[in-house]
C-alpha positions in Angstrom: 80.5 80.2 62.4 81.4 76.8 61.0 84.3 77.2 58.6 84.5 73.5 57.7 83.7 74.2 54.1 84.7 71.6 51.6 86.1 73.0 48.4 86.7 70.5 45.6 89.2 71.1 42.7 87.8 70.9 39.2 89.2 68.1 37.1 91.2 69.3 34.1 90.8 66.0 32.2 87.8 63.8 33.2 89.3 60.8 31.3 92.6 60.8 33.2 93.1 58.3 36.0 92.9 60.2 39.4 92.4 60.0 43.2 91.1 62.6 45.7 93.4 63.4 48.7 92.9 65.8 51.6 95.0 68.9 51.5 97.6 69.0 54.3 97.4 72.7 54.5 93.6 73.2 54.7 91.8 70.4 56.5 88.4 71.2 54.9 89.7 71.2 51.2 90.6 68.6 48.7 93.0 68.7 45.7 93.3 66.3 42.8 96.3 63.9 42.6 97.1 62.7 39.0 98.7 59.5 37.9 101.8 60.1 35.8 100.8 63.4 34.0 102.8 64.4 30.9 104.6 67.7 30.8 101.8 69.6 29.1 99.2 68.3 31.4 101.5 69.1 34.4 101.9 72.8 33.3 98.2 73.1 32.7 97.4 71.7 36.2 99.9 74.0 37.9 98.3 77.0 36.3 94.8 75.8 37.4 96.1 75.0 40.8 97.4 78.6 41.2 93.9 79.8 40.3 92.3 77.5 42.8 94.7 78.5 45.5 94.0 82.1 44.8 90.2 81.5 44.9 90.6 79.5 48.1 92.6 82.3 49.8 89.9 84.8 48.8 87.2 82.6 50.4 89.2 82.3 53.6 89.6 86.1 53.7 85.8 86.5 53.3 85.2 84.0 56.0 87.6 85.8 58.3 85.8 89.1 57.8 82.5 87.4 58.5 83.8 86.0 61.7 85.1 89.4 62.8 81.8 91.0 62.0 79.8 88.6 64.1 82.3 88.3 66.9 83.1 84.6 66.2 83.0 82.2 69.0 85.2 84.3 71.3 84.3 84.2 75.0 82.9 87.4 76.5 84.9 89.4 79.1 83.3 90.9 82.1 85.5 93.7 83.6 85.0 94.2 87.3 86.4 97.4 88.7 87.5 97.0 92.4 89.6 98.7 95.1 93.0 97.3 95.9 91.7 95.3 98.9 89.2 93.2 97.0 89.8 89.5 97.6 87.7 86.4 96.8 88.4 82.7 96.6 89.6 82.1 93.0 87.6 79.0 92.7 84.4 80.9 93.2 85.4 83.2 90.3 86.2 80.2 88.2 82.8 78.8 88.9 81.1 82.0 87.9 83.1 82.0 84.6 82.2 78.4 83.8 78.5 78.9 84.6 78.2 82.0 82.4 80.9 81.2 79.8 82.7 84.4 80.5 86.2 85.6 81.5 86.2 87.8 84.5 88.8 90.6 84.5 89.5 92.3 87.8 90.7 95.9 87.4 92.0 97.4 90.7 91.8 101.2 91.0 93.5 102.1 94.3 91.5 102.6 97.5 87.8 103.3 97.7 88.3 107.1 97.2 90.7 106.8 94.2 88.4 104.2 92.7 85.4 106.4 93.0 87.2 109.4 91.5 88.3 107.2 88.6 84.6 106.1 88.0 83.5 109.7 87.9 86.2 110.9 85.6 85.6 108.0 83.1 81.8 107.9 83.3 81.5 108.9 79.6 84.1 106.2 78.6 83.6 103.5 81.2 86.5 101.2 81.8 84.4 98.3 83.2 81.0 96.7 83.4 80.4 96.4 87.1 82.1 97.8 90.2 82.7 96.6 93.7 83.9 98.6 96.7 82.3 102.1 96.6 81.6 102.8 100.3 79.1 105.1 102.0 81.7 107.8 102.5 82.0 108.3 98.8 78.7 106.8 97.5 76.8 110.1 96.9 79.6 111.4 94.7 79.2 108.4 92.4 75.4 108.6 92.5 75.4 112.4 91.7 77.7 111.8 88.7 75.4 109.2 87.3 77.9 106.4 87.2 75.4 103.5 87.7 72.5 101.9 86.0 69.5 100.9 88.1 69.4 97.3 89.3 67.9 95.7 92.4 68.8 92.0 92.7 66.2 89.5 94.1 68.3 88.8 97.2 68.4 92.4 98.2 65.0 92.2 100.0 66.7 89.8 102.5 69.3 92.4 103.5 68.6 94.3 106.8 66.9 97.6 106.1 69.5 99.7 108.0 72.2 98.4 105.5 70.2 98.6 102.3 68.7 102.0 103.1 70.9 104.1 100.7 71.6 103.8 97.1 68.2 104.3 95.5 68.1 101.1 93.5 71.4 102.0 91.8 73.8 100.1 94.0 73.6 97.0 96.1 75.2 96.6 99.6 77.6 93.6 99.6 79.4 93.8 103.0 80.0 96.0 106.0 82.5 96.6 108.7 83.2 98.9 111.6 85.9 101.5 111.8 87.2 102.0 115.4 90.3 101.9 117.5 92.1 98.7 118.4 94.7 98.3 121.2 97.6 96.0 121.9 96.6 94.2 125.0 100.1 93.1 126.1 101.7 96.5 125.4 99.2 98.5 127.5 99.5 96.0 130.3 103.2 96.3 130.2 102.9 100.1 130.5 100.5 99.7 133.4 97.6 101.3 131.5 94.0 100.5 131.5 92.6 100.4 128.0 90.7 103.6 127.1 86.9 103.3 126.8 85.8 106.6 125.3 87.2 109.0 122.7 87.6 111.5 125.5 90.0 109.1 127.3 92.4 109.1 124.4 93.1 112.8 124.9 94.2 112.2 128.5 97.9 112.7 129.3 98.5 109.1 130.2 97.9 108.1 126.6 100.2 110.8 125.2 101.9 109.7 121.9 100.2 106.3 122.0 97.6 106.7 119.2 98.0 106.5 115.4 95.3 107.4 112.9 95.1 107.7 109.1 94.8 111.0 107.3 91.1 111.4 106.1 92.3 113.1 103.0 94.1 110.0 101.8 92.5 107.1 103.7 89.0 105.5 103.6 89.0 104.5 107.3 90.6 107.8 108.2 87.7 109.6 106.5 85.1 107.2 108.1 86.4 108.0 111.6 86.5 111.7 110.9 82.8 111.5 110.1 82.2 109.5 113.3 83.8 112.2 115.4 81.4 114.8 113.9 78.5 112.5 114.9 80.0 111.8 118.3 80.9 115.3 119.4 78.7 117.4 117.2 79.6 119.9 114.5 80.6 122.5 117.0 82.9 120.4 119.2 84.6 117.8 117.0 87.5 120.2 116.1 88.1 120.7 119.8 88.7 117.0 120.3 91.0 116.7 117.4 93.0 119.7 118.6 93.4 118.1 122.0 94.5 114.9 120.3 97.2 116.8 118.4 98.4 118.4 121.6 98.5 114.9 123.1 101.0 113.6 120.6 98.6 112.1 118.0 100.5 110.4 115.1 99.1 110.7 111.6 100.0 108.5 108.6 98.7 108.3 105.1 97.1 104.9 105.1 95.9 101.9 107.0 98.7 99.6 106.1 101.3 102.0 107.4 99.3 102.6 110.6 98.8 98.9 111.3 101.9 97.2 110.1 104.5 99.9 110.8 103.3 102.1 113.7 101.2 99.7 115.7 103.1 98.1 118.5 101.8 94.6 117.8 103.9 94.8 114.6 107.0 96.4 116.2 105.9 100.1 116.1 105.6 102.7 118.8 101.8 103.2 119.2 99.7 100.6 121.0 96.4 102.2 119.9 95.6 102.2 116.2 92.6 103.3 114.1 91.6 100.1 112.3 88.5 97.8 112.2 86.4 95.9 114.7 87.3 92.7 112.8 91.0 93.1 113.2 91.2 91.3 116.6 89.3 88.3 115.0 91.8 88.3 112.1 94.7 88.3 114.5 93.4 85.2 116.2 92.3 83.4 113.0 95.7 83.8 111.3 98.0 83.7 114.3 101.3 81.9 113.8 101.7 79.9 115.9 98.0 79.4 116.5 96.4 80.9 119.7 93.0 80.6 121.3 92.8 84.3 122.2 93.3 87.5 120.3 96.3 89.8 121.0 94.3 92.9 120.4 90.9 94.3 121.4 88.4 97.0 120.4 87.6 100.4 121.8 83.9 100.8 121.1 82.3 104.0 122.5 78.6 104.4 121.6 78.2 106.5 118.4 82.0 106.7 118.1 82.1 103.8 115.7 81.5 104.1 112.0 79.7 101.4 110.0 81.3 101.3 106.6 79.2 99.7 103.9 80.6 98.6 100.6 78.4 98.5 97.5 78.4 97.0 94.0 76.7 98.5 90.9 76.2 98.1 87.2 78.2 100.7 85.4 76.2 102.9 83.1 77.1 102.2 79.4 78.2 98.6 79.9 77.8 96.3 76.9 77.5 93.3 79.3 74.5 94.4 81.3 73.1 90.9 82.0 76.4 89.5 83.0 77.0 92.5 85.2 73.7 91.9 86.9 74.5 88.2 87.3 77.8 89.2 89.0 76.0 91.3 91.6 73.6 88.3 92.2 76.8 86.2 92.6 78.3 88.6 95.1 75.1 88.3 97.2 75.0 84.5 97.0 75.6 82.5 100.2 78.9 80.8 99.0 80.4 84.2 98.2 79.0 85.9 101.3 80.5 83.2 103.5 83.9 83.6 101.8 84.0 87.4 102.2 84.7 87.6 106.0 87.9 85.6 105.9 89.0 87.3 102.7 88.4 90.9 103.5 87.7 91.1 107.2 84.2 92.4 106.9 80.7 91.1 107.6 78.4 89.7 104.9 75.0 91.5 104.3 73.2 88.2 103.5 71.8 87.1 106.9 71.9 83.5 105.7 75.7 83.5 105.5 77.7 82.2 108.4 80.7 84.0 109.8 83.8 82.6 111.5 83.4 82.0 115.2 86.2 84.4 115.9 84.0 87.3 114.7 81.5 86.7 117.5 84.2 86.1 120.1 86.5 89.0 119.4 84.8 91.5 117.0 81.2 91.8 118.0 79.8 95.3 117.9 76.7 95.9 120.0 77.0 99.7 120.6 75.0 102.3 118.6 77.1 103.4 115.6 77.5 106.9 114.3 74.5 108.0 112.3 75.5 110.0 109.3 73.8 109.7 105.9 75.5 109.6 102.5 73.9 112.9 101.6 75.2 114.7 104.7 78.6 113.2 104.1 78.5 114.4 100.5 77.5 118.0 101.5 80.3 118.3 104.2 83.1 115.9 103.2 85.5 118.4 101.8 84.7 121.0 104.5 85.3 118.5 107.3 88.6 117.3 105.7 89.8 120.9 105.3 88.9 121.8 108.9 90.6 118.6 110.1 93.7 119.5 108.1 93.9 123.0 109.6 93.5 121.8 113.2 95.7 118.6 113.1 98.4 119.2 110.5 99.0 123.0 110.4 
């Protein structure tokens, strides 16, 4: 609304000499300046001025209410709910804001599990407009709760079928990674040990006390790997393997950061084998200080013992910024964003046109068959598997 309204003061005496001057307090108003008024005229003008000021204040109040009613010219805000590990080049966010005349607010809600729980609990009073980071271990929970609105972006048809297979048009895959074991090359060599090749190898006495994993009840990669062991060993045998790992000195911690940065021998810990991601060796080489040409860690990649973790974005049901939320999902699938994701979050882009760092192909390529477990099967058994794992490993 344009509030540059010009309000002129009425003249009390048309015959008196006068000039018009702009009011210093209100740029769009004018008052009358008189030449040498007598006392009577001065009092009369003061009274009239009081009336005019009162009228002007009333007009301003009405204009203010009108602005509040129509929202004024305030910039819109798009609230994006994410997990704590979300990262993107700030310049890309600024470009999106400028293109769509919007302010992007990032609202972190813990890890993928905590974020999904929050989405379900607040679905009747949503805290955001769009969400990034629900993964395939928790996807069915959000879908069953009706958290999302349907939206299929145009670029989705270019995403490989095995990655876009789940979601039913309610969520869009944005990136994926692989959960598996890494090992510290130098540490195993110093101990005179060959790297393990299979999950069965890890339960052998020579690797006693050398492996650290995350608790599946509190960690997204921990849960992903638990699901992978069910696929690898079968429903009837996976508990047996976990029991043998416990007897072999398995170390369990709450989350990935503790496992990788506290327990992993590469960072000064006691365990040279850690449950992490296939891209971790590439990251170690990319960000090595001082720079190095090789990676200090490597992957253990047994066929069907690796879990492909897919992260999705979705428009939150009930949003008042539906079009902007859809635009943001399109933005996440665009080539510039997809090419930024690998170095920011150590995952692969789903857009096949996006390039990845060379280190990904040198140190983090996964060619083996991955664990095949659908979101529906995970949803039906998630809590049961966690409970069984807890009884076998922690009690």
